[in-house]
C-alpha positions as a Markdown table, in Angstrom:
| # | Residue | x | y | z |
|---|---|---|---|---|
| 1 | Met | -25.0 | 15.1 | -1.4 |
| 2 | Lys | -27.8 | 13.8 | 0.7 |
| 3 | Thr | -27.6 | 14.8 | 4.4 |
| 4 | Ala | -28.2 | 11.2 | 5.5 |
| 5 | Tyr | -25.3 | 10.0 | 3.5 |
| 6 | Ile | -22.9 | 12.6 | 4.9 |
| 7 | Ala | -24.1 | 11.8 | 8.5 |
| 8 | Lys | -23.5 | 8.1 | 8.0 |
| 9 | Gln | -20.0 | 8.8 | 6.6 |
| 10 | Arg | -19.2 | 10.9 | 9.7 |
| 11 | Gln | -20.5 | 8.1 | 12.0 |
| 12 | Ile | -18.3 | 5.5 | 10.1 |
| 13 | Ser | -15.3 | 7.8 | 10.4 |
| 14 | Phe | -15.9 | 8.3 | 14.1 |
| 15 | Val | -16.1 | 4.6 | 14.8 |
| 16 | Lys | -12.9 | 3.9 | 12.8 |
| 17 | Ser | -10.9 | 6.6 | 14.5 |
| 18 | His | -12.3 | 5.6 | 17.9 |
| 19 | Phe | -11.2 | 2.0 | 17.5 |
| 20 | Ser | -7.8 | 3.1 | 16.3 |
| 21 | Arg | -7.3 | 5.4 | 19.3 |
| 22 | Gln | -8.5 | 2.7 | 21.7 |
| 23 | Leu | -6.2 | 0.0 | 20.3 |
| 24 | Glu | -3.3 | 2.5 | 20.4 |
| 25 | Glu | -4.0 | 3.6 | 24.0 |
| 26 | Arg | -4.9 | 0.2 | 25.5 |
| 27 | Leu | -2.7 | -2.2 | 23.6 |
| 28 | Gly | 0.1 | 0.0 | 22.3 |
| 29 | Leu | -0.8 | -0.8 | 18.7 |
| 30 | Ile | -0.5 | 1.5 | 15.7 |
| 31 | Glu | -2.4 | 1.5 | 12.5 |
| 32 | Val | -0.4 | 0.9 | 9.3 |
| 33 | Gln | -2.0 | 1.3 | 5.9 |
| 34 | Ala | -0.4 | 0.1 | 2.7 |
| 35 | Pro | -1.6 | -1.1 | -0.7 |
| 36 | Ile | -2.0 | -4.8 | -1.4 |
| 37 | Leu | 0.1 | -5.8 | -4.3 |
| 38 | Ser | -1.0 | -9.2 | -5.7 |
| 39 | Arg | -0.7 | -11.2 | -8.9 |
| 40 | Val | -3.6 | -10.9 | -11.4 |
| 41 | Gly | -6.1 | -13.8 | -10.9 |
| 42 | Asp | -4.9 | -15.0 | -7.5 |
| 43 | Gly | -8.2 | -14.2 | -5.8 |
| 44 | Thr | -7.2 | -11.4 | -3.4 |
| 45 | Gln | -9.2 | -8.8 | -5.2 |
| 46 | Asp | -12.4 | -10.8 | -5.5 |
| 47 | Asn | -14.2 | -8.6 | -3.0 |
| 48 | Leu | -14.9 | -5.8 | -5.5 |
| 49 | Ser | -18.6 | -4.9 | -5.8 |
| 50 | Gly | -18.7 | -4.7 | -9.6 |
| 51 | Cys | -18.7 | -0.9 | -9.9 |
| 52 | Glu | -15.1 | -0.6 | -8.6 |
| 53 | Lys | -11.9 | -1.1 | -10.6 |
| 54 | Ala | -9.0 | -3.0 | -9.2 |
| 55 | Val | -5.8 | -0.9 | -8.7 |
| 56 | Gln | -3.1 | -1.7 | -11.3 |
| 57 | Val | 0.6 | -1.0 | -10.8 |
| 58 | Lys | 2.9 | -1.0 | -13.8 |
| 59 | Val | 6.4 | -2.3 | -13.1 |
| 60 | Lys | 9.1 | -1.7 | -15.5 |
| 61 | Ala | 11.1 | -4.8 | -16.5 |
| 62 | Leu | 14.8 | -4.9 | -16.0 |
| 63 | Pro | 16.8 | -4.3 | -19.2 |
| 64 | Asp | 18.7 | -7.5 | -18.6 |
| 65 | Ala | 18.6 | -10.3 | -16.1 |
| 66 | Ser | 22.2 | -9.6 | -14.9 |
| 67 | Ser | 21.3 | -6.2 | -13.5 |
| 68 | Lys | 22.3 | -5.9 | -9.8 |
| 69 | Trp | 20.2 | -4.5 | -7.0 |
| 70 | Cys | 21.5 | -3.2 | -3.7 |
| 71 | Ile | 20.0 | -2.2 | -0.3 |
| 72 | His | 21.3 | 1.1 | 0.8 |
| 73 | Trp | 21.0 | 1.4 | 4.6 |
| 74 | Arg | 20.7 | 4.7 | 6.4 |
| 75 | Asn | 24.0 | 4.2 | 8.2 |
| 76 | Gly | 25.8 | 4.1 | 4.8 |
| 77 | Asn | 26.2 | 0.4 | 4.4 |
| 78 | Val | 25.3 | -1.2 | 1.1 |
| 79 | Lys | 24.2 | -4.9 | 0.8 |
| 80 | Pro | 23.8 | -6.7 | -2.6 |
| 81 | Trp | 20.3 | -8.0 | -3.1 |
| 82 | Ala | 20.4 | -11.7 | -3.9 |
| 83 | Thr | 18.0 | -12.8 | -6.6 |
């Protein structure tokens, strides 16, 4: 790789980590990263440059609509999920 490219990537990394540290120290904020899940065609992935490919997540369908889902809490409680 070109030395200039690596140097620029290091500078970008420094700026990102510096801002994260400062926001954490001064405002008590923490950085949270998670993927954006969106419906195809709703416009949230329109910022791709053309050489990138949008992330695709395959979700298995439920075998039948009457399947029940529950939330299992750490304290042992179970709550039915209303759909």
